[in-house]
Residue, then its C-alpha position, 0 to 999 in steps of 0.5 A: m488444443e491451441e495454447i494461449k499464454l497467460s499474458q494473452a489470456s485477458a482477451l478471453i475474459p469476455r467469453l469465459i468469465d461467466d461460463t462455468s459449464a463443462r465447456g467453459w472449464e474445458k476452454r480454460l485449459q487452453i490457457h498455458d498456466p498451471c494454476i488455471r489449468s489445474y483448477a479448470m481440470t478439477e472442475l471438469l472432472g466434477a462436471s463430466e462423467t467421462l473425459s476424452t483420452k486427449t483430455l486425460r493425457l493433458a490432465m496427467h501433464i498438469a498433474e506433474r505440478s499439481g498435487y491437488l489435481r493428483r488427488k482428484l485424478i487417482d479416484l477416477f483412474i482407479r474407478s476406470g481401471f487405468f492402473d498404469s496412470a494411477d501408478r504414475l500419480v503415486e510416483l509423482e506424489a512420492a517424489q514430492a512427499d514433503q512438499p506441502q510441509g516445506l512450502h508452509k514453512a517457507l510461507i510463514t518464514a517469509m511472512r515473518d521476515g517480510d520477504q514478499r517475493v518468497e511469500v508470493a512464490a510460496c503461495h503460488r506453489l501452495f495453490l498448486a499443492e492444495g487448490d485453495p484460491a485463498y493462496l492466490r488471493q494472498a499472492a495478489e494482495v501482497a504483490a499489489g502492496s509491495l511488488g507492483y502491478q506487474v507482479a500482482w496483475p497475473y494473480y488477479l487474472r488467474l483469480l478471474f478465471i477461477e473464482q466464481p461468481s465474484h468477478a465483479s469485485r475482482v474486476l474492480d480490484v484490477l482496475r484499482l490496481f492499475e489506477r493506483e499505479d497510474a498504469q493508464e494503458h493497462f487500465s483502459r485496455f482491461g476495462k474495455l475487455c470487461e465492458g460487456l460483463k454482467g453484474c459489473e456496473i460499478p467497475k464499469a462506472y469506475w473505468q468510465a469515470y477515470r478515463l474521462y478524468w485522465s482525458k482532462d474532460w472535467q465537465r464530462c466526468l462530472d456529468f457522468i459521475e452525477r448522472s450514473g448514481v455512483l455518488a450514492a455508494t457508501g464506504g470506501l467505494g463512495a469515497t473513491f467516487r467523491h474524491l474523483h468528483a471533488l478533483c474534477l470540481e477543483k480542476s474546474n476552479r469550483h473550489a467551494e463545491a470541491v470542499q463539499s465533496f471532499e467533506i462528504q468523502n471524509k465522512a464516508l471514510a470515517e470510522e467511529r472507533y478512530t477519533p483525533e482525541a483517541f490519537i492524542r490520548s495515545l500520544e500523551a500516554r507514551r509521552e508521560r511514560v517514565i522510562p529509566s535511562l537506557p543503554e546506548d542504542e548501537r544501531r546508529d545506521y538506522f534513521i527516521m524520516t519524519g516531519f508531517p504527512r504530505s510534506g515532501t517525504t515521499l519525494l525525498e524517500n524515493a530519491l534516497a532509496a535510489h542510492p545503492a547503500v540506502s534501504t528505506a521502509e515506508e510507513t510500516g507502523a513498526l513503532v506504534s504496533s510494537y508498543d502495547g506488546a512490549f509494555a503488556t506486563v507493565k500495564s497489567k501490573g499498573e502501579q505495582a510495576s517496578e522501575a525494572d519492569v519498565h526498563k525491561a519493557a523499554l528495551d523489549h520495545r526497542y527490540r520489537y521495533y527493529r524486528a518489525l522494521d527489518r521485515h521491510l528493509d535490506t539490512d545489508r545496506a549501510v543505511k536503513i531509514d524508517k520513513t514514517p512522517i507521523l512519527a514526529a508526533n511521538i518525539a517525546y517518547l522517541e527521545k526516551l527510547f532512542p536518545e541518540k536517534r538521528y532524523v531527517f525532517s521535512i518541512r513544507h508550507p503549513y497550509d499546503v500540508v494541512l489542505s493536502n491531508f484533508k483532501q486525501r482518501y486515507k485508510q483509516n487509523q487513529a492518526m489519519a482520523a484527524f484529517n477527516d476535518i479541517h479543524s482537527a487537521c490544523e490542531l494535529y499539525d500544531y500539536v506535532m510541530s509543538s512537540w517536535f520543536t520542544a524536543f529540538p528547540g534549536q539547530t542540532e546535529r541529530v536532525c537534518y531539516v529538508r524544505y520541500d521547496e528547496l528539494v524541488t527547485d535546488f535538488e542536487p545540493t539539497i539531496r547531497r546535504v542529506i546524503d552527507f548527513l546519512g554518512v554515505d558517499w554520493h552516487e549518481d543513481v540518486l539523480n535518476f530516482t524517477e526510473h527507480s521509483k517506477k519499479r516500486a509498488v505505490r504505497t502513498p498518494s504522492y507516487a504519481n507525482v514522484r514518478k514524474g520527477l521534478t518537472l512539476g515544480v513546487q506543488t501548491s494550491y492552498g491559495n484557492y482554499l483560503f476560505l476554508f481556513d477560518e480564525h481557529c485554523r489560522s490561530k493554529l497554523d499562522p505561528w508555524v508559517e512565521f516560524f518557518g519563514y513562509s507567508v500567507q499569500e492572497p487568495n487566488h481569484v480565478 
């Protein structure tokens, strides 16, 4: 049997993905990958009354690494009288008798510690031990979220050859992975392979639309999206096509129409359980929490990078992450997610909660925050940074919990910040719900800036302010100032941050631009959308435009 490396196996997708016959599973045995081979062999065992001697020899070879295949084979060997082979299976199993238990321990330990590479490896081995495709799905999703498409892609490929008949959604997962990472060559090649697949109309439309968009043929892309009917899709998928539609309109200088598509996109994303009002109420509840004085926080090497989403924090974070003495964690939610658990007893007691109860809960929240954050950091590095732009909204509470905490705060033109958030396809949560509407986005911006500069009304040694404009146009002096603030020595790797960023998984919408470095210059587009900012919006933003020393340009006429 001619063997095919996993890296070459995608070429077999058009021929094999729909073939679940015994012959189809036998052909999958050509792929030199233990996951695909072990699964294919077990399916073959169930589909065939007898197996050739050659196939049985291969089954024994695969069984050396696959516990669940051994369990499938033992019954066949006993029924067929192949007792020597059965003895060999027992020997193989005895040599790895404690493997599943050890792997489960490794998996849950890795999940607790946030060690994604170990988690992926444990899932891989558990699939071979138990045969459950859920382990491969977990490996694919973890790798896609934290380790990059190079690690995630092989797991999605394995699933395409194993999972039946859900390959349409899996094909879309792969295309989305490549699109998010801006891996255009992989995206185009994989989509071409899937052109002839049945039941994959949506993935194929996704592939075609993005190819047209990347070719900068805005009108053809618009025509295709409108003609194909994909704008009728709902939920996240509908929002994806609407986003692409809006971007093409924007590139065609049809900004009023683009706004309409962005608004439809945001309606498709919105969830009733998340509202801007609920987010503000949660912020106010933490703001009003009376906390007794706490002992000094000894973790002076932990900083928070904040400001507001879309203020240039991703560019700054990637530059700092290239420094060998700095470890950064991106938008982990560590503070907010650990709050309710820490204050559960205080909440249950209500007015009966004592000052000692609150004091204990606050210290517990500190502990939980750092435990949650450390899952995403290399704690051996000299400086650790929690990059969470929206944390600025919690500054009143943060000042009670961490009175000595030091911050890096990013500043960008308020109009560009709000507009950019309005245009994004955010996964919904309490904080992001405000960006579905331009008015609530402006209101949240005003709330956050008012909260921050009430806590820090003037210059302070605890905050390093970084203007996006200066970071882009005067990079080295600006980043040197930040590194001095963090208390580490200068390192030349920071100047080559774009190469470092290419090795990281995409976590925010800004990554594509970050990987292009500083050549794009200062990104600003609000001048094309000034009609969107009515009197109410301007009443919220203009004071901050003046406060930061910006001005509002005249509308762009094109």
